[in-house]
C-alpha positions in Angstrom: 0.0 0.0 0.0 1.4 3.4 -1.0 1.6 5.9 1.8 2.9 9.4 1.8 3.7 10.9 5.2 4.6 14.6 5.7 6.6 16.1 8.5 8.2 19.4 9.3 5.3 21.8 9.6 4.9 24.2 12.5 4.8 27.8 13.5 7.4 30.2 12.1 7.8 34.0 12.1 7.5 36.0 8.9 10.8 35.9 7.0 11.7 32.5 8.5 12.3 29.2 6.9 10.8 25.7 7.2 11.7 22.4 5.5 8.9 19.9 4.9 9.6 16.3 4.2 7.5 13.6 2.6 8.4 10.0 3.2 7.0 7.4 0.8 6.4 3.8 1.6 7.6 2.8 -1.9 10.4 3.9 -4.1 9.7 7.4 -5.3 11.1 6.4 -8.7 7.8 4.6 -9.2 6.0 8.0 -9.3 5.7 9.8 -12.6 6.0 13.0 -10.6 5.6 14.2 -7.1 4.5 17.6 -5.8 3.6 19.8 -2.9 0.2 21.5 -2.7 -1.3 23.7 -0.1 -4.8 24.5 1.0 -6.5 27.1 3.1 -10.1 26.9 4.4 -12.6 27.4 1.6 -10.0 27.4 -1.1 -8.9 24.8 -3.7 -5.6 23.1 -3.2 -2.8 25.1 -4.9 0.3 23.7 -6.4 3.5 25.1 -4.9 6.2 22.8 -6.3 6.5 19.8 -8.6 9.3 17.5 -9.5 9.2 14.9 -12.2 10.8 11.4 -12.3 13.5 12.9 -14.5 14.3 15.6 -11.9 12.8 18.6 -13.6 11.1 21.0 -11.3 8.3 23.5 -11.6 7.8 26.3 -9.1 4.8 28.5 -9.6 5.2 32.3 -9.6 3.7 33.0 -6.2 6.5 31.1 -4.5 9.2 31.2 -7.1 12.5 32.2 -5.7 11.4 31.3 -2.1 10.4 27.6 -2.4 12.6 24.7 -3.6 11.7 21.1 -4.2 14.1 18.3 -4.0 14.2 14.5 -3.7 16.3 11.8 -2.3 15.5 8.5 -4.1 17.6 6.4 -1.7 15.7 7.8 1.3 12.4 7.8 -0.5 11.8 11.4 0.4 10.7 14.6 -1.3 11.4 17.8 0.5 10.1 21.4 0.2 12.4 24.1 1.4 10.5 27.2 2.2 12.4 30.5 2.8 11.3 34.1 3.3 7.9 32.9 4.5 5.0 35.2 4.5 1.7 35.1 6.5 -0.1 34.3 3.3 1.9 31.0 3.1 -0.1 29.8 6.1 -1.9 26.6 5.0 -2.0 22.9 5.2 0.7 21.5 3.0 0.1 18.2 1.2 2.5 15.8 -0.4 1.3 14.4 -3.7 2.4 11.6 -6.0 1.1 10.3 -9.3 1.8 6.8 -10.7 -1.1 4.6 -11.6 -3.3 7.0 -9.7 -3.1 10.0 -7.4 -1.7 9.6 -3.9 -2.0 12.2 -1.1 -0.5 12.6 2.3 -2.5 13.6 5.3 -1.1 17.1 5.3 1.0 19.2 7.7 0.1 22.6 9.1 2.3 25.6 8.4 1.6 28.8 10.2 3.5 32.0 9.5 2.8 34.5 12.2 4.5 36.8 14.6 
């Protein structure tokens, strides 16, 4: 059974950094691509970073230059480095993987507040 488990969320002050990790129960090489999404109450999930099986990355404009996605195939993890955090980055962050179907983690809360 494929499972994705996020960790690393928490409370951080504006301008601070956090690193989220997503641990997969299977080799991440089996995924066509993996990504991080975020969601705030009443809003749709928003893509914040994507990495393909070939290692190509996509960072949408709202977080470009502040967020970085990386992966460690040996450790079965995908990470999201978030720098220069803003209050509007506050959300639940979800790990996502696509192979034969979509897989989602349970989410981790990130709160940016002074």
